[in-house]
C-alpha positions in Angstrom: 273.4 207.3 81.3 276.7 208.4 82.9 278.1 207.3 86.3 277.6 210.7 87.8 273.9 210.7 86.9 273.5 207.2 88.4 275.1 208.4 91.6 272.7 211.4 91.8 269.7 209.1 91.1 270.9 206.8 93.9 271.2 209.6 96.4 267.8 210.9 95.5 266.4 207.4 96.0 267.5 207.5 99.6 266.3 211.1 100.2 262.6 210.3 99.5 260.0 208.0 100.8 258.8 205.9 97.9 255.2 204.9 97.9 252.9 203.1 95.3 251.7 205.7 92.8 248.2 205.1 91.6 247.1 206.7 88.3 243.4 207.2 87.7 241.5 208.3 84.6 244.2 207.8 82.0 243.1 207.1 78.5 244.7 205.2 75.6 247.0 207.3 73.4 245.7 208.1 69.9 247.9 208.9 66.9 247.1 212.6 67.4 248.9 212.5 70.7 252.3 212.0 69.0 252.7 215.8 68.6 255.7 217.5 70.3 254.5 218.0 73.9 257.0 220.7 74.4 255.4 223.2 71.9 253.1 225.8 73.3 251.9 223.5 76.1 251.8 226.1 78.8 250.4 229.3 77.2 247.4 229.2 79.5 249.4 228.9 82.7 248.4 232.3 84.1 244.7 231.6 83.5 245.1 228.2 85.1 246.6 229.8 88.2 243.8 232.3 88.3 241.2 229.5 88.1 243.0 227.6 90.8 243.0 230.7 93.1 239.2 231.0 92.5 238.7 227.3 93.3 240.6 227.7 96.6 238.6 230.8 97.5 235.5 228.7 97.3 236.8 226.0 99.7 236.9 226.2 103.5 240.2 226.8 105.4 241.0 223.7 107.4 243.4 222.8 110.2 246.8 221.6 109.0 248.5 218.5 110.3 252.3 218.6 110.7 252.6 216.4 107.6 250.4 218.6 105.5 252.4 221.7 106.6 255.7 220.1 105.9 254.5 218.8 102.5 253.4 222.3 101.4 256.8 223.8 102.4 258.8 220.9 100.8 256.9 220.9 97.5 257.3 224.7 97.2 261.1 224.2 97.2 260.9 221.0 95.1 259.0 222.8 92.4 261.7 225.6 92.6 264.4 222.9 92.1 262.7 221.7 88.9 262.3 225.3 87.6 265.8 226.3 88.4 267.4 223.2 86.9 265.4 223.6 83.7 266.3 227.3 83.4 269.9 226.3 83.7 269.6 223.5 81.2 267.9 225.8 78.7 270.8 228.2 78.9 273.2 225.4 78.2 271.3 223.5 75.5 268.8 226.0 74.1 266.2 223.2 73.8 262.6 224.5 73.9 261.3 221.8 76.2 263.4 223.1 79.1 262.2 226.7 78.6 258.5 225.7 78.3 258.5 223.4 81.3 260.4 226.0 83.4 257.4 228.3 82.8 255.1 225.5 84.0 257.2 224.9 87.1 257.0 228.6 88.0 253.2 228.1 87.9 253.6 225.1 90.2 255.7 227.2 92.6 253.0 229.9 92.5 250.3 227.3 93.2 252.2 226.2 96.3 252.6 229.8 97.3 248.8 230.1 97.3 248.6 227.5 100.0 251.5 229.1 101.9 249.8 232.5 101.9 246.4 230.9 102.7 247.7 229.2 105.8 250.1 232.0 106.8 253.2 229.8 106.5 256.8 231.0 106.1 257.9 230.8 102.5 261.1 228.7 102.2 261.7 230.0 98.6 260.9 233.6 99.2 263.1 235.8 97.1 266.0 233.3 97.0 268.0 233.5 93.8 268.0 230.8 91.1 269.8 227.7 92.5 269.6 228.7 96.2 267.5 226.6 98.6 266.7 226.5 102.3 266.5 222.7 102.3 270.1 221.4 102.4 269.1 218.1 100.7 267.4 219.9 97.8 270.4 222.3 97.5 272.8 219.4 97.0 270.4 217.6 94.6 270.0 220.8 92.5 273.8 221.1 92.3 274.3 217.5 91.4 271.5 217.5 88.7 272.9 220.7 87.1 276.3 219.1 86.9 274.8 215.9 85.4 272.7 217.9 82.9 275.8 219.7 81.7 277.4 216.5 80.5 275.3 216.1 77.3 271.9 216.8 75.9 270.8 213.3 76.5 271.9 213.5 80.2 270.0 216.8 80.5 266.8 215.2 79.2 267.3 212.2 81.5 267.7 214.7 84.4 264.3 216.2 83.4 262.7 212.8 83.4 264.2 211.9 86.7 262.9 215.1 88.3 259.4 214.4 87.1 259.4 210.9 88.3 260.3 212.0 91.8 257.8 214.9 91.6 255.0 212.5 90.8 256.0 210.2 93.7 256.3 213.1 96.2 253.0 214.6 95.1 251.3 211.3 95.5 252.9 210.8 98.9 251.5 214.1 100.1 248.1 213.4 98.5 248.0 210.2 100.5 248.7 212.3 103.7 245.9 214.9 103.2 243.1 214.4 105.7 240.1 216.7 105.3 241.6 219.7 103.4 240.2 219.8 99.9 242.1 222.9 99.1 245.4 221.1 99.5 244.1 218.2 97.5 243.0 220.5 94.7 246.5 222.0 94.4 248.3 218.7 94.4 246.0 217.2 91.8 246.7 220.1 89.5 250.4 219.7 90.1 250.2 215.9 89.4 248.6 216.6 85.9 251.4 218.9 85.1 254.1 216.6 86.2 252.8 213.7 84.2 252.7 216.0 81.1 256.3 217.0 81.8 257.4 213.4 82.0 255.7 212.6 78.7 257.5 215.6 77.1 261.0 214.6 78.3 260.5 211.0 77.3 259.4 211.9 73.8 262.3 214.3 73.5 264.6 211.5 74.5 263.0 209.3 71.8 263.9 211.8 69.2 267.5 211.4 70.4 267.2 207.6 69.9 266.9 206.9 73.7 264.3 204.5 75.1 264.0 205.9 78.7 263.5 203.4 81.5 262.0 204.6 84.8 264.3 204.7 87.8 261.7 205.1 90.5 258.2 204.7 89.1 256.6 201.3 88.9 257.0 200.2 85.3 253.2 199.7 84.9 252.5 203.1 86.3 255.1 204.6 84.0 253.7 202.9 80.9 250.2 204.1 81.8 251.5 207.7 82.0 253.6 207.6 78.8 250.9 205.9 76.7 248.2 208.4 77.7 247.4 211.8 76.1 248.4 215.1 77.5 246.1 216.2 80.4 244.4 219.6 80.6 
């Protein structure tokens, strides 16, 4: 891990509120789960989004707290950060995991847009170009992560794992803040499954490069529970 990456990780540590991340319903990993998690994982993304939209339509519209509103807007841009970084890293390294997960991150962005449209919120991502953000902190983090990922393929994969660690923590933080809005909870729980899958994929790709990834933010026990569990659907 290079010094630039460590500086970016340190800055991100101080830009988020870390909370305990509890993982429920994870199972032991079987030998069949050693397959490449980056291959054809996300072919059903469009149908998943359609199912999510249908689920939301069946739930009542609630009243948003300020924290719930801020969380929706922030996570819309954080998912854009992940997508944009992975699109860039795929262009640089041509590794399939970045391409596949960028497609999934687009689905995560679309899921957050469902909530934005549902609650008539302003969309911070809107039609902004790749790599452009309304949130100044996310803008700087995007730029730093892209620079770090350009250094080497291993750095690029570590950038991916770092993004997914923070994504898991942030989603859990906003899950903890949801009061009575089951529609918001439904979207976050779907995002959480995807983020855990993404972390597994990046860690296994690092293993093929001879790297034993150590979590920077996640509790080691939580991290091991995720990595040693099968892909979630």
